[in-house]
C-alpha positions as CSV (number, residue, x, y, z in Angstrom):
1,M,76.6,108.0,93.3
2,I,73.5,105.9,92.5
3,L,75.7,103.5,90.6
4,T,78.0,103.3,93.7
5,L,75.1,102.5,95.9
6,H,73.8,99.9,93.5
7,S,77.3,98.3,93.1
8,S,77.7,98.3,96.9
9,N,74.4,96.5,97.3
10,A,75.3,94.0,94.6
11,F,78.7,93.4,96.4
12,K,76.9,92.8,99.7
13,E,74.5,90.3,98.1
14,R,77.3,88.4,96.5
15,F,80.0,88.5,99.2
16,G,78.2,89.6,102.3
17,R,75.8,86.8,102.9
18,T,77.7,85.9,106.0
19,P,78.6,89.4,107.3
20,S,82.3,89.8,108.1
21,F,84.7,92.6,108.8
22,V,86.7,91.8,105.6
23,S,83.7,91.8,103.3
24,G,82.3,95.0,104.9
25,M,85.6,96.8,104.7
26,S,86.2,95.6,101.1
27,N,82.8,97.1,100.2
28,L,83.7,100.4,101.7
29,I,87.1,100.5,99.9
30,L,85.4,99.6,96.6
31,A,82.9,102.4,97.1
32,S,85.6,104.8,98.0
33,W,87.5,104.0,94.8
34,M,84.4,104.3,92.7
35,I,83.7,107.7,94.2
36,T,87.2,108.8,93.6
37,L,87.0,107.7,90.0
38,V,83.8,109.7,89.5
39,H,85.6,112.8,90.8
40,I,88.6,112.3,88.6
41,V,86.4,111.8,85.5
42,E,84.5,115.0,86.3
43,V,87.8,117.0,86.6
44,M,89.1,115.4,83.4
45,M,85.9,116.6,81.6
46,W,86.5,120.1,82.8
47,S,90.1,119.8,81.7
48,G,89.1,118.6,78.3
49,F,86.7,121.5,77.9
50,F,89.4,124.0,78.8
51,Q,91.9,122.3,76.4
52,W,89.2,122.3,73.6
53,K,88.6,126.0,74.1
54,H,92.4,126.7,74.2
55,C,92.3,128.3,77.7
56,F,95.7,126.8,78.6
57,P,98.8,125.9,76.7
58,N,98.5,122.2,77.4
59,F,96.3,119.5,78.9
60,S,98.6,119.2,81.9
61,T,98.0,122.8,82.9
62,A,94.3,122.5,82.2
63,A,94.1,119.4,84.4
64,Y,96.1,121.1,87.2
65,F,93.9,124.1,87.1
66,S,90.7,122.0,87.1
67,F,91.8,119.9,90.1
68,L,92.7,122.9,92.1
69,E,89.5,124.7,91.3
70,Y,87.4,121.6,91.8
71,T,88.8,121.1,95.3
72,T,88.4,124.8,96.0
73,V,92.1,125.3,96.7
74,G,92.4,127.9,94.0
75,S,95.0,128.3,91.3
76,Q,97.7,130.7,90.2
77,F,96.2,130.4,86.7
78,N,93.2,132.2,85.4
79,L,90.7,131.5,82.6
80,P,90.3,133.9,79.8
81,L,87.8,136.7,80.6
82,K,85.0,135.1,78.6
83,W,85.2,131.9,80.7
84,R,86.1,133.5,84.0
85,L,82.7,132.6,85.7
86,L,83.5,128.9,85.2
87,E,86.1,129.2,88.0
88,G,83.4,129.6,90.6
89,M,81.2,127.1,88.9
90,I,83.9,124.4,89.0
91,A,84.3,125.1,92.8
92,T,80.6,124.9,93.3
93,A,80.4,121.6,91.3
94,G,83.2,120.2,93.4
95,L,81.6,121.2,96.7
96,L,78.3,119.7,95.7
97,A,79.9,116.5,94.4
98,F,82.0,116.1,97.5
99,A,79.0,116.6,99.7
100,W,76.9,114.1,97.8
101,S,79.7,111.5,97.8
102,T,80.4,112.1,101.5
103,G,76.8,111.4,102.2
104,V,76.9,108.2,100.2
105,L,80.1,107.0,101.9
106,M,78.7,107.9,105.3
107,T,75.5,105.9,104.5
108,L,77.6,102.8,103.6
109,A,80.0,103.3,106.6
110,T,77.0,103.6,109.0
111,A,75.5,100.4,107.7
112,F,78.9,98.7,108.1
113,Q,79.4,100.0,111.6
114,E,75.9,99.0,112.7
115,Q,76.5,95.5,111.3
116,Q,79.8,95.2,113.1
117,L,78.3,96.4,116.4
118,R,75.4,93.9,116.0
119,L,77.8,91.1,115.4
120,L,79.8,92.1,118.5
121,R,76.7,92.2,120.7
122,E,75.7,88.7,119.4
123,R,79.2,87.3,120.2
124,R,79.1,88.8,123.7
125,A,75.6,87.4,124.3
126,R,76.7,83.9,123.1
127,S,79.8,84.0,125.4
128,H,77.7,85.1,128.4
129,A,75.2,82.4,127.7
130,K,78.0,79.8,127.7
131,S,79.4,81.0,131.1
């Protein structure tokens, strides 16, 4: 998430010198994709661990299980007894990761929204000054 914020600021410095809707929205989309990628990597790491420990017959099932547990949906599959506590830990990790990434995305979206509202007020003020 820190890297996402850093990348977002670098993007703003490079492309947002003159604030526009397109550059601001592009920044939000880029941040969203980065956050999604982070979540996918975390799930794949869980999947790799389960495959390494032979908890499931194949990686596809391990990934399916990990995605469902990470998103707190739950799964029809269960881990072997010695790894069973990890099911709750995956859900907890997912909840915390989603909360943090939502906070980061909301921070970026709020800044974008404030920028757009400021630009709109400036345009209105200019059009009223001309009238």
